[in-house]
Every structure is written in structure tokens, then in C-alpha cells.
N, C-alpha and C positions, 0 to 999 in steps of 0.2 A: 504494499499500499504505499504510494506515495502520494502525499499531501502536503502543502507550502504550508508552514508553521511561521507565524509572525515573530519576531524576536523583541520581545518586550523590555525595555530599561527599567531600570529599579530606581524608585525615588520620584521620576518624571513621568508626564503623560501618562498612559494608561487609558482605560475608558470613564469618560466623562458625560454625564447627561447633556444632550442638546448640542453635542460637539460634533463637527463636520457636516457634511450634506444631508438633507432628510432623505430618509427610505423613500423608494423609488423616483426619486427627484432627476434628473438629467443633467451633466455637466453641459456646461457654457457650449462646448465643439457640437456634441449631438444634440440640444437646442438649435443649435443654428443649422445645422442638416435638415431636421425635421422641417425648420421653417423654410429652408431652401427648397424643398421636397414637395412642402405643398403648395409654395407659390408656382413651380413647374405644372405641378396640375392641375392649378386652377389656369394657367398658360395655355393649356394643352386641351382644356375644354371640360375640367373638373369630372361631374358625373358622367356627362356624355362621352368623355373619353374612355373612363372606365367600362362603360359598355359597349362599346365598341371592342376593347380590348378582350371582352368576357368570350363574344361571339368568335373574334377572328386567332385570338390566342387563348383557348381556354386554359391549357396548361401553366401557361404564364400567371394568368390571373387567380387561380386557385392557388398556386404558390405565394402569390401575394396577399391571398388571403390565410392563408396558412401564416404570414407573418404577422400580420396586423389584428387576428382575431385574439383574445384571450387565450390561455391554456386551459383554466377552468371556469367553468360559469354556474354562478348559482343565482336561484331566482329569488323572490323575495323571501325575506328573514330566513335563506339560510336553503330556503325549500327546494325541489324540483323548479326547470323551468317552464314554461307552458310556452308554446312554439306550435307554427303553424307552417304551410307550406304549399304555396299556388306555384302551379308548373300552366305553364303555356307552349304550346307547340306553334312553328312556324309552317 
């Protein structure tokens, strides 16, 4: 088993409540990249562009969905998710 272990100095530092970036927040570089991607999507046509990609390149579109959808979804009060599916054929 090879896990990284951080070296803790004695006397200084250590775990302090509220220290560091809040859990789940993005660093400045990632936040900037997300803004740039969102701007590019808006310039490419936004939702209409994504719909075209879903039709023209479904594998790439599904890969994108896999990246942006949450890994685990819970319904209200931690219960199961209520969902419905509408399928239309052309």
C-alpha cells in the first residue's frame, strides 16, 4: 500500500478550524477555466449547440454528461430520486 503521508512539523501549524480554502471551493485557476468554458459555450450557441452535439456526436455528449453530473444523487430528505423520462422519435 503506497499512500502519501504529509509531514507534520512539531510546534507550529497543524489543523486549525477555518484554515485554508473551504471544502469544495475551486482555486483561482479552476474557477477561471470554468468561466472561460461557460463563455465559449455561450458564444457557440449555448443549449442549442449542446442539443446539436447530442444529435451529431452522442458518444462525446454522453462523456460530457458523465463529467458534469454528480456521482451520487439524493432526493428530498435523503430519500430516493423521483424521475420521469420522455422519449421522442424522429
